[in-house]
N, C-alpha and C positions, 0 to 999 in steps of 0.2 A: 445525970438526968436520962430517964427512960421514956422514949416516945413509941407509941404504937398506933399506926393508922388503920382503921377497919376500913377496907376498899370493897365496895359493890362493884362488880365489873360492869363495864359499858355504862358509866355514869359520871357524875361530877367529881367523885373523889379522886380521879386520877390528876385533876387540877390542884387538890390539896397535896398530893404526893409531889407534883411540880413545885409548889411553893416550899415544901420541905427541902427539895434538891436545891433550889435557888438560894435558900437561907444557909445552905451547908450544914444541916442538922442530920445527925444520924437517927434512923428510925426504923421500927419492925413493922411487917405487913401481916394483917390477917385478910385474906382474900375470900370474898363469898361469891357464889353464882347465883343469877337470878333463877326463879322457876319458869314454868311454861306461860305463866301470865306475865312475866317481866317483873315480878316482886322480889323483894328480898327474901331470904330463907329465915325461919323463925330464930335461927341461932344469933342473928343481928340484934334481936329484941332483947337478948339476955345482955346486951352490952349496953344498949340505951332503950328506954320504953317505947319509942317511936319505931324502932327497927330500921332506921334510915341510915344512910351514909352520905358524907363521910362522918365518922365518928373518931375522935381522936383521944388517946390516952396519954397523959403526961404524969409520970410518977403516980399512976393509979387513979388520978382525977379524970373524969370524963368530960369531954367537951362536944357539943353538937353545934349545928347550924354554921355554914360555910363561912359567912361573913364574920360571926363572932370568933370562930376558930383562927381565921386569918388575923384579925385584929390582935387577938391574944398572942399569937406567935410573933407578930412584928413588934409588939410593945414589951414582950416578957422574954422572949427566946430567940434573939436576933443578934447574933455574934458580931455580925458586920455592919449592922445598922440600916439594912436595906429596906426600901419600900415602906418607910414610916410616913404617917400622914402629916400635912402641914399643920403647924402649931395652931393657926387661929384664922379667922376671917373668912372672907368669901372662898378662898382656894380650898380651905378645910371642908366648908359646906358642900361645894361641888365634888371634892374626893370622896366624901361620905355618901353623897347621893349616889355616885356611879359605883360604889363599892357594893351597896345594898340593892341596887337596881337589878342586878342579873337574877336574884332570888326573889325579888319582889314582882315588879310589873311585867318584866320580860319572859319569865319562864313560863307561865301559864299558857299563853298562846302557843308556844312550841310543844307543850305536853298535849294540847288538844289536838294538834296536827299529828303528833306521834300516835295518838290513841285511834285518830280517824284513818291513819295509814293501816292500822291493824283490823278495820271495820270493813266487813263485805259491802260490795256495791248492792244497791244504791247508797250513798252515805247520806245521813240525815241533813238536808239542806240547810236548815236554820243554823245549826252548829258549824257545818262547813263554811258558810258564809261569814259568820261571826269570827270563826278562828282565822280565816285568810284575811279579813279586814284587820284584825290585831296584829297579826304577823306582818303585814304590810307597814302598820303604823310604826311597830317598833323597830323594824329593820331599817325603814327610812330614817327614824330617830337616831339609831347607831351609826348609820351612814353620814348623817349630817354632822354628828359629833365628830366622826374621825376626819371628815374633810380630806385634806391631803396629809394628815398626820400618820405617823406609823402606829401611834398608840391612843388610847381612848381619852388620855388628857394631854397629849401633845407629843413631843419628840422622844420623851423618855417613858420606859415602861414603870408602871406603878401598880400597887396592889389592887385596884379595880379592874386592871387587865386580866387577872386569873379568872374571875367570874364571867367577866364579858367576853373572855376568850371561849369559856364553855359555852356561852349562848351562841357565838358565832360557829363553833364547831358542831354544835347540835344542828343548827340551821342548814349547815353544810351537809351533814349526814342525811337531813331530810330532802336534801336537793332544793333547798329554797333561795339560794344565792345567785341564781342565773341572772337576776337584775341588780346585783349587789356586789359587783367585781371587787370594790374597796374593802367589804367585809371578808370576802373570800380571800383576799390577799392578807388582810389582818390575820385571820385563822392560819394561814400558812406561815407568816412571819413568826407567830408565837410558837408553833409546832416544830420549827426550825431550830429552835433553841436546844443547846445541848442538854441543859437541866430537863426540859421537857422530854427530850428523847429517852434519858435515863429514867424518868418517872414512868413513861409509856412502856418500856421495856421490863421494869419491875413489876408493874401492876398488871401487865397483860391487857391494857386499854380499859 
């Protein structure tokens, strides 16, 4: 089996490299640098029409969208049977909700804050107020879900921790976690894993 990860630096695809490391899968890397606008270079659009990352090639078949890639890997290419979803019932529904939450509801407010950080003062007031309210809403939601647990669904790490770990790390980079020490500790807990360190070193972050 041949696996290639197309990694756009300073983005969520490092978390896909981390998943590959945790699963013990061998993979090759194509690394892309962002342009002055923070966007992917045109070469990435030759791999997938959206020109986004991560994109994964498995034996020449192209997969996009982090949640879909992650599900495919744990269901089809998982030699040790790690991070598989619950078989049925409420636990499976909660697992799926948190798997897709990071790319759905959680990401846009952080993206707005990122773009605002690159905007000259004075910031547009309406957008700034909306973004901050949404960030507070979602960080509070994650904080409450974590509670005193180490991971998003309890004491054991699950597949949803990869995407939600990305959200926590992005919020930390944007210096938004001053009032959310448990989320900051969660981000640090994930990044201390040996598989994460290997992924970070290989991808360059």
